[in-house]
Backbone as ProteinMPNN parsed JSONL, in Angstrom:
{"seq_chain_A": "MRLIKFQRRVVCILVLVACGATSLLAQRDAALIEAAQSVPGAADEFKKQFKKELKRSILRKDKELRKQLTKRSSDLANQLQRFSKRFLKGDDAKARDDLDYAMTMAFDVNKTMAEHRFSEVFGNSWRDLRSQLNTLARHYDLDPLEG", "coords_chain_A": {"N_chain_A": [[31.104, -20.459, 20.088], [29.051, -20.213, 18.183], [26.994, -19.505, 19.872], [27.785, -16.974, 20.72], [27.637, -15.531, 18.299], [24.913, -15.739, 17.869], [23.931, -14.328, 20.098], [24.921, -11.779, 19.489], [23.428, -11.206, 17.209], [20.861, -11.104, 18.298], [21.139, -8.934, 20.025], [21.646, -6.912, 18.142], [19.191, -6.908, 16.757], [17.46, -6.15, 18.837], [18.439, -3.567, 19.339], [17.819, -2.29, 16.91], [15.019, -2.482, 16.951], [14.496, -0.98, 19.237], [15.405, 1.554, 18.415], [13.604, 2.127, 16.35], [11.22, 2.157, 17.827], [11.73, 4.301, 19.498], [11.78, 6.361, 17.643], [9.094, 6.355, 16.81], [7.878, 7.029, 19.231], [8.901, 9.595, 19.568], [7.683, 10.926, 17.427], [5.013, 10.704, 18.19], [5.056, 12.1, 20.606], [5.705, 14.631, 19.653], [3.383, 15.297, 18.24], [1.573, 15.376, 20.36], [2.601, 17.478, 21.907], [2.327, 19.567, 20.105], [-0.482, 19.631, 19.865], [-1.166, 20.225, 22.535], [-0.06, 22.748, 22.787], [-1.455, 24.236, 20.878], [-4.182, 23.963, 21.396], [-5.326, 25.695, 23.463], [-5.43, 28.278, 22.229], [-6.99, 27.703, 19.989], [-9.352, 26.972, 21.263], [-10.03, 29.356, 22.515], [-10.49, 31.044, 20.325], [-12.618, 29.618, 19.203], [-14.509, 29.963, 21.221], [-15.117, 32.709, 20.981], [-16.233, 32.762, 18.4], [-18.362, 31.034, 18.795], [-20.156, 32.364, 20.47], [-21.087, 34.385, 18.736], [-22.209, 32.804, 16.705], [-24.253, 31.488, 18.076], [-26.057, 33.536, 18.49], [-27.03, 33.881, 15.959], [-28.27, 31.535, 15.38], [-30.994, 29.129, 15.69], [-31.178, 28.94, 18.344], [-31.111, 31.447, 19.373], [-33.444, 32.412, 20.386], [-33.768, 31.278, 22.842], [-32.687, 32.562, 25.484], [-31.597, 31.894, 27.997], [-30.505, 29.301, 27.645], [-28.648, 29.909, 25.664], [-26.971, 31.587, 27.119], [-25.964, 29.753, 29.024], [-24.563, 27.973, 27.338], [-22.663, 29.681, 26.229], [-21.209, 30.336, 28.51], [-20.253, 27.797, 29.093], [-18.54, 27.276, 26.908], [-16.67, 29.252, 27.368], [-15.658, 28.491, 29.867], [-14.546, 26.081, 29.07], [-12.463, 26.962, 27.366], [-10.857, 28.288, 29.266], [-10.192, 26.157, 30.96], [-8.726, 24.546, 29.229], [-6.556, 26.165, 28.792], [-5.364, 26.067, 31.312], [-4.82, 23.316, 31.383], [-2.916, 23.124, 29.284], [-0.729, 24.65, 30.231], [0.05, 23.117, 32.474], [0.595, 20.651, 31.264], [2.741, 21.29, 29.564], [4.607, 21.997, 31.453], [5.157, 19.574, 32.498], [3.665, 18.37, 34.443], [2.045, 15.823, 34.667], [-0.043, 14.356, 35.97], [-1.831, 16.303, 37.046], [-2.374, 17.643, 34.689], [-3.752, 15.686, 33.284], [-6.081, 15.468, 34.852], [-7.103, 18.046, 34.446], [-7.6, 17.943, 31.686], [-9.487, 15.907, 31.603], [-11.649, 17.093, 32.921], [-12.067, 19.205, 31.147], [-12.843, 17.773, 28.887], [-15.333, 16.886, 29.692], [-16.77, 19.269, 29.679], [-16.495, 19.864, 26.971], [-17.979, 17.851, 25.867], [-20.659, 18.688, 26.152], [-20.674, 20.924, 24.464], [-20.038, 19.667, 22.071], [-22.297, 18.094, 21.701], [-24.232, 20.077, 21.298], [-23.24, 21.172, 18.936], [-23.64, 19.04, 17.214], [-26.395, 18.762, 17.2], [-27.486, 21.104, 16.168], [-27.633, 23.469, 13.455], [-24.914, 25.187, 12.129], [-22.702, 27.661, 10.718], [-20.596, 26.654, 7.962], [-17.859, 27.253, 8.149], [-17.588, 27.695, 10.892], [-18.343, 25.178, 11.824], [-16.205, 23.665, 10.817], [-14.162, 24.756, 12.333], [-14.837, 23.811, 14.882], [-14.594, 21.034, 14.409], [-11.823, 20.818, 13.993], [-10.829, 21.62, 16.515], [-12.027, 19.658, 18.104], [-10.747, 17.397, 17.099], [-8.102, 17.847, 17.96], [-8.538, 17.772, 20.73], [-9.349, 15.106, 20.983], [-6.998, 13.778, 20.25], [-5.378, 14.399, 22.426], [-6.952, 13.285, 24.466], [-6.848, 10.532, 23.881], [-4.182, 10.026, 24.491], [-4.195, 10.224, 27.261], [-5.858, 8.201, 27.88], [-8.609, 8.736, 27.928], [-12.124, 9.064, 27.226], [-12.844, 9.77, 23.87], [-14.357, 12.496, 22.0], [-17.372, 12.124, 20.19], [-18.016, 11.992, 16.659]], "CA_chain_A": [[31.208, -19.483, 19.028], [27.707, -20.017, 17.635], [26.221, -18.809, 20.885], [28.196, -15.569, 20.686], [27.061, -14.95, 17.085], [23.473, -15.642, 18.108], [23.725, -13.237, 21.049], [25.16, -10.525, 18.77], [22.269, -10.969, 16.351], [19.75, -10.721, 19.167], [21.424, -7.572, 20.472], [21.432, -6.032, 16.981], [17.747, -6.826, 16.522], [16.888, -5.353, 19.923], [18.835, -2.175, 19.126], [17.025, -1.781, 15.788], [13.643, -2.344, 17.416], [14.466, 0.155, 20.172], [15.544, 2.791, 17.63], [12.324, 2.342, 15.675], [10.23, 2.529, 18.844], [12.06, 5.658, 19.938], [11.346, 7.263, 16.585], [7.633, 6.44, 16.881], [7.548, 7.791, 20.435], [9.231, 10.998, 19.323], [6.634, 11.46, 16.558], [3.798, 10.812, 18.992], [5.259, 13.194, 21.552], [5.651, 15.887, 18.904], [1.966, 15.557, 17.962], [0.947, 15.753, 21.624], [3.074, 18.816, 22.275], [1.686, 20.505, 19.175], [-1.893, 19.74, 20.246], [-1.24, 20.898, 23.835], [0.268, 24.159, 22.591], [-2.416, 24.933, 20.018], [-5.577, 23.811, 21.822], [-5.89, 26.867, 24.157], [-5.734, 29.326, 21.254], [-8.123, 27.247, 19.178], [-10.548, 27.025, 22.116], [-10.361, 30.761, 22.731], [-11.086, 31.518, 19.067], [-13.912, 28.949, 19.097], [-15.404, 30.621, 22.184], [-15.564, 33.98, 20.39], [-17.113, 32.451, 17.266], [-19.538, 30.343, 19.308], [-21.082, 33.387, 20.961], [-21.693, 35.008, 17.556], [-23.032, 31.812, 15.994], [-25.455, 31.224, 18.862], [-26.991, 34.652, 18.262], [-27.603, 33.722, 14.612], [-28.918, 30.227, 15.239], [-32.35, 28.99, 16.218], [-31.05, 29.05, 19.797], [-31.143, 32.871, 19.756], [-34.7, 32.663, 21.089], [-33.649, 30.766, 24.205], [-31.603, 33.364, 26.063], [-30.972, 31.176, 29.117], [-29.667, 28.24, 27.076], [-27.535, 30.588, 24.994], [-26.086, 32.048, 28.188], [-25.297, 28.561, 29.573], [-23.614, 27.455, 26.344], [-21.577, 30.652, 26.131], [-20.389, 30.131, 29.709], [-19.59, 26.49, 28.968], [-17.421, 27.399, 25.971], [-15.672, 30.083, 28.038], [-15.023, 27.623, 30.872], [-13.729, 25.119, 28.325], [-11.244, 27.658, 26.94], [-10.032, 28.513, 30.464], [-9.694, 24.86, 31.439], [-7.691, 24.091, 28.295], [-5.383, 27.001, 29.071], [-4.773, 25.461, 32.52], [-4.257, 22.023, 30.967], [-1.73, 23.334, 28.459], [0.373, 25.082, 31.1], [0.5, 21.979, 33.291], [1.164, 19.648, 30.367], [4.047, 21.751, 29.088], [5.514, 21.977, 32.609], [5.445, 18.174, 32.797], [2.824, 17.923, 35.562], [1.154, 14.939, 33.923], [-1.234, 13.958, 36.737], [-2.767, 17.434, 37.083], [-2.776, 17.915, 33.307], [-4.775, 14.687, 32.951], [-7.311, 15.883, 35.531], [-7.606, 19.23, 33.741], [-8.154, 17.528, 30.396], [-10.694, 15.128, 31.88], [-12.695, 18.077, 33.203], [-12.317, 19.924, 29.886], [-13.577, 16.873, 27.986], [-16.718, 16.893, 30.161], [-17.364, 20.497, 29.135], [-16.498, 19.752, 25.514], [-19.065, 16.942, 25.514], [-21.876, 19.506, 25.993], [-20.513, 21.731, 23.25], [-20.094, 18.731, 20.947], [-23.708, 17.721, 21.545], [-24.888, 21.241, 20.694], [-22.772, 21.286, 17.55], [-24.238, 17.955, 16.435], [-27.858, 18.887, 17.155], [-27.93, 22.344, 15.542], [-26.897, 23.878, 12.254], [-24.085, 26.378, 12.223], [-22.009, 27.901, 9.448], [-19.592, 25.653, 7.599], [-16.562, 27.682, 8.691], [-17.644, 27.451, 12.326], [-18.334, 23.718, 11.985], [-14.827, 23.22, 10.592], [-13.403, 25.198, 13.496], [-15.12, 22.855, 15.951], [-14.013, 19.73, 14.058], [-10.379, 20.899, 14.241], [-10.625, 21.626, 17.966], [-12.417, 18.331, 18.598], [-9.677, 16.477, 16.709], [-6.987, 18.075, 18.881], [-8.952, 17.253, 22.033], [-9.34, 13.646, 20.921], [-5.594, 13.36, 20.268], [-4.934, 14.498, 23.82], [-7.728, 12.329, 25.26], [-6.308, 9.188, 23.657], [-2.918, 9.945, 25.228], [-4.501, 10.037, 28.68], [-6.809, 7.105, 27.985], [-9.927, 9.283, 28.199], [-13.072, 8.855, 26.134], [-12.83, 10.857, 22.885], [-15.653, 13.047, 21.606], [-17.898, 11.491, 18.983], [-18.287, 12.878, 15.525]], "C_chain_A": [[29.827, -19.171, 18.428], [26.828, -19.244, 18.607], [26.545, -17.315, 20.878], [27.606, -14.876, 19.461], [25.55, -14.75, 17.261], [23.163, -14.468, 19.039], [23.927, -11.875, 20.371], [23.972, -10.18, 17.878], [21.067, -10.479, 17.171], [19.928, -9.28, 19.633], [21.184, -6.586, 19.331], [19.948, -5.838, 16.699], [17.088, -5.959, 17.585], [17.218, -3.867, 19.765], [18.007, -1.562, 18.0], [15.571, -1.548, 16.2], [13.53, -1.138, 18.346], [14.571, 1.48, 19.422], [14.237, 3.125, 16.912], [11.251, 2.777, 16.654], [10.479, 3.944, 19.336], [11.6, 6.67, 18.912], [9.832, 7.446, 16.617], [7.194, 7.243, 18.1], [7.813, 9.276, 20.237], [8.169, 11.648, 18.439], [5.346, 11.673, 17.347], [3.907, 11.979, 19.965], [5.184, 14.542, 20.852], [4.199, 16.265, 18.607], [1.235, 15.989, 19.233], [1.33, 17.165, 22.041], [2.411, 19.862, 21.387], [0.214, 20.72, 19.553], [-2.032, 20.513, 21.56], [-0.947, 22.396, 23.699], [-0.83, 24.9, 21.834], [-3.846, 24.907, 20.538], [-6.099, 25.019, 22.62], [-6.267, 28.001, 23.194], [-6.938, 28.968, 20.399], [-9.419, 27.324, 19.984], [-10.989, 28.463, 22.355], [-11.032, 31.356, 21.487], [-12.474, 30.904, 18.878], [-14.934, 29.631, 19.999], [-15.973, 31.917, 21.601], [-16.553, 33.735, 19.242], [-18.439, 31.853, 17.748], [-20.598, 31.342, 19.763], [-21.818, 34.055, 19.792], [-22.646, 34.048, 16.848], [-24.324, 31.506, 16.755], [-26.505, 32.31, 18.641], [-27.682, 34.54, 16.912], [-28.427, 32.448, 14.462], [-30.344, 30.254, 15.781], [-32.346, 29.136, 17.745], [-31.113, 30.499, 20.283], [-32.396, 33.201, 20.564], [-34.644, 32.223, 22.552], [-32.439, 31.421, 24.877], [-30.866, 32.608, 27.172], [-30.047, 30.066, 28.612], [-28.447, 28.844, 26.389], [-26.497, 31.055, 26.017], [-25.291, 30.869, 28.78], [-24.233, 28.033, 28.616], [-22.419, 28.39, 26.173], [-20.633, 30.498, 27.322], [-19.611, 28.826, 29.608], [-18.386, 26.587, 28.03], [-16.305, 28.261, 26.57], [-14.915, 29.272, 29.096], [-14.109, 26.595, 30.207], [-12.408, 25.753, 27.905], [-10.304, 27.884, 28.128], [-9.415, 27.216, 30.972], [-8.585, 24.337, 30.521], [-6.417, 24.92, 28.428], [-4.622, 26.421, 30.268], [-4.104, 24.132, 32.172], [-2.926, 22.219, 30.241], [-0.52, 23.73, 29.309], [0.93, 23.91, 31.905], [1.161, 20.904, 32.432], [2.581, 20.047, 29.958], [5.075, 21.856, 30.212], [5.906, 20.551, 32.997], [4.666, 17.63, 33.981], [1.694, 17.057, 34.995], [-0.135, 14.598, 34.675], [-2.269, 15.085, 36.761], [-3.252, 17.789, 35.682], [-3.882, 16.948, 32.89], [-6.109, 15.071, 33.583], [-7.942, 17.087, 34.837], [-8.25, 18.844, 32.413], [-9.439, 16.736, 30.591], [-11.881, 16.068, 32.134], [-13.068, 18.851, 31.932], [-13.128, 19.051, 28.924], [-15.053, 16.783, 28.396], [-17.443, 18.121, 29.622], [-17.502, 20.409, 27.617], [-17.611, 18.818, 25.037], [-20.353, 17.727, 25.268], [-21.825, 20.333, 24.718], [-20.641, 20.846, 22.02], [-21.538, 18.318, 20.651], [-24.486, 18.858, 20.868], [-24.512, 21.372, 19.222], [-23.419, 20.226, 16.66], [-25.735, 18.154, 16.232], [-28.362, 20.112, 16.392], [-27.062, 22.681, 14.341], [-26.17, 25.192, 12.513], [-23.369, 26.548, 10.892], [-20.924, 26.846, 9.217], [-18.225, 25.988, 8.193], [-16.501, 27.39, 10.187], [-17.621, 25.947, 12.622], [-16.938, 23.147, 11.792], [-13.928, 23.591, 11.768], [-13.596, 24.218, 14.656], [-14.497, 21.489, 15.647], [-12.506, 19.721, 14.312], [-10.073, 20.851, 15.739], [-10.938, 20.262, 18.554], [-11.333, 17.298, 18.271], [-8.465, 16.623, 17.643], [-7.314, 17.533, 20.277], [-8.91, 15.73, 22.062], [-7.919, 13.081, 20.911], [-5.075, 13.35, 21.703], [-5.661, 13.469, 24.697], [-7.189, 10.908, 25.098], [-4.994, 8.989, 24.431], [-3.163, 9.63, 26.702], [-5.527, 8.938, 28.922], [-8.19, 7.581, 28.433], [-10.831, 9.026, 27.001], [-13.028, 10.031, 25.17], [-14.257, 11.338, 22.613], [-16.103, 12.375, 20.313], [-18.054, 12.516, 17.874], [-17.235, 12.841, 14.475]], "O_chain_A": [[29.488, -18.011, 18.197], [26.01, -18.421, 18.195], [25.645, -16.487, 21.018], [27.122, -13.749, 19.568], [24.99, -13.73, 16.856], [22.232, -13.704, 18.787], [23.19, -10.929, 20.647], [23.558, -9.024, 17.795], [20.359, -9.555, 16.77], [18.976, -8.5, 19.633], [20.579, -5.534, 19.54], [19.505, -4.721, 16.433], [16.246, -5.12, 17.265], [16.375, -3.01, 20.027], [17.542, -0.429, 18.124], [14.97, -0.537, 15.839], [12.576, -0.364, 18.253], [13.882, 2.437, 19.774], [13.822, 4.283, 16.878], [10.456, 3.667, 16.352], [9.535, 4.701, 19.565], [11.084, 7.728, 19.272], [9.338, 8.564, 16.467], [6.257, 8.038, 18.023], [7.035, 10.117, 20.688], [7.791, 12.796, 18.672], [4.672, 12.692, 17.193], [2.963, 12.753, 20.127], [4.65, 15.499, 21.412], [3.831, 17.434, 18.714], [0.375, 16.869, 19.186], [0.484, 17.947, 22.475], [1.987, 20.915, 21.863], [-0.273, 21.851, 19.558], [-2.915, 21.361, 21.688], [-1.525, 23.212, 24.417], [-1.104, 26.065, 22.121], [-4.65, 25.756, 20.153], [-7.273, 25.349, 22.454], [-7.325, 28.611, 23.346], [-7.792, 29.808, 20.119], [-10.463, 27.698, 19.45], [-12.184, 28.753, 22.393], [-12.021, 32.081, 21.593], [-13.401, 31.588, 18.444], [-16.078, 29.852, 19.601], [-17.169, 32.184, 21.717], [-17.574, 34.414, 19.131], [-19.498, 32.128, 17.185], [-21.785, 31.182, 19.476], [-23.029, 34.265, 19.856], [-23.744, 34.429, 16.443], [-25.369, 31.29, 16.142], [-27.703, 32.027, 18.611], [-28.792, 35.043, 16.735], [-29.197, 32.311, 13.51], [-30.823, 31.279, 16.266], [-33.377, 29.418, 18.355], [-31.163, 30.741, 21.489], [-32.407, 34.16, 21.337], [-35.383, 32.735, 23.393], [-31.325, 30.898, 24.839], [-29.641, 32.682, 27.265], [-28.929, 29.917, 29.105], [-27.337, 28.333, 26.527], [-25.292, 30.928, 25.795], [-24.086, 30.982, 29.007], [-23.129, 27.685, 29.037], [-21.29, 27.932, 25.993], [-19.412, 30.525, 27.166], [-18.444, 28.761, 29.993], [-17.325, 26.037, 28.329], [-15.127, 28.022, 26.304], [-13.691, 29.358, 29.202], [-13.035, 26.281, 30.72], [-11.349, 25.147, 28.069], [-9.094, 27.694, 28.007], [-8.249, 27.188, 31.367], [-7.613, 23.749, 30.996], [-5.319, 24.413, 28.196], [-3.398, 26.301, 30.24], [-2.983, 23.852, 32.599], [-1.936, 21.556, 30.551], [0.577, 23.205, 29.122], [2.145, 23.739, 32.0], [2.169, 20.319, 32.828], [3.502, 19.232, 30.003], [6.279, 21.81, 29.959], [6.87, 20.345, 33.734], [4.969, 16.544, 34.475], [0.552, 17.498, 34.864], [-1.207, 14.558, 34.071], [-3.452, 14.844, 36.523], [-4.402, 18.188, 35.502], [-4.837, 17.343, 32.221], [-7.15, 15.009, 32.928], [-9.159, 17.145, 34.661], [-9.312, 19.353, 32.058], [-10.382, 16.887, 29.813], [-12.977, 15.852, 31.618], [-14.244, 19.115, 31.681], [-14.006, 19.554, 28.223], [-15.923, 16.622, 27.541], [-18.584, 18.031, 29.167], [-18.511, 20.833, 27.052], [-18.127, 18.978, 23.93], [-21.061, 17.47, 24.294], [-22.81, 20.43, 23.986], [-21.279, 21.228, 21.039], [-21.939, 18.209, 19.493], [-25.298, 18.618, 19.975], [-25.36, 21.649, 18.374], [-23.711, 20.483, 15.492], [-26.282, 17.756, 15.203], [-29.531, 20.163, 16.009], [-25.918, 22.24, 14.228], [-26.731, 26.155, 13.036], [-23.43, 25.667, 10.035], [-20.412, 26.237, 10.157], [-17.522, 25.104, 8.682], [-15.491, 26.899, 10.691], [-16.957, 25.503, 13.559], [-16.53, 22.244, 12.523], [-13.042, 22.826, 12.148], [-12.635, 23.844, 15.329], [-13.931, 20.858, 16.539], [-11.967, 18.725, 14.795], [-9.173, 20.134, 16.176], [-10.201, 19.764, 19.404], [-11.043, 16.422, 19.086], [-7.878, 15.625, 18.061], [-6.469, 16.912, 20.922], [-8.484, 15.134, 23.051], [-7.664, 12.029, 21.496], [-4.415, 12.403, 22.13], [-5.048, 12.855, 25.571], [-7.087, 10.167, 26.076], [-4.736, 7.907, 24.958], [-2.422, 8.859, 27.311], [-6.009, 8.768, 30.042], [-8.859, 6.912, 29.22], [-10.351, 8.796, 25.891], [-13.16, 11.178, 25.597], [-15.23, 10.667, 22.956], [-15.282, 12.093, 19.44], [-18.202, 13.715, 18.108], [-17.343, 13.541, 13.468]]}, "name": "protein", "num_of_chains": 1, "seq": "MRLIKFQRRVVCILVLVACGATSLLAQRDAALIEAAQSVPGAADEFKKQFKKELKRSILRKDKELRKQLTKRSSDLANQLQRFSKRFLKGDDAKARDDLDYAMTMAFDVNKTMAEHRFSEVFGNSWRDLRSQLNTLARHYDLDPLEG"}
């Protein structure tokens, strides 16, 4: 009789733990889905702002570097669009590869953002995008961007 009561308690505890874990997983999944859905639009908007900000910055004098950075931000936006589509379709392996490649591109942009002064609004735009990228990177066990 005592063994049966003990087993029931163990089962009840396991059910409660599983329900709590499921709730945490659902919250985490919701945050990932939100980031995956919003990151392409945020990257596209960032790309447009980046081009304008580069023309106003000290980098305006270095046309070749400005051209490379503009291309990098454009490639980043395209890669994140690809990532988002694959992630939302459930193609996790290809989505991870896409994000890994996007994070490599984002590293260059992040370095530029850290080394040069840009407007506060633009800096906030990058911080928001970087935060979303880091959320996704942690999910796939990739290195997050510093800052």
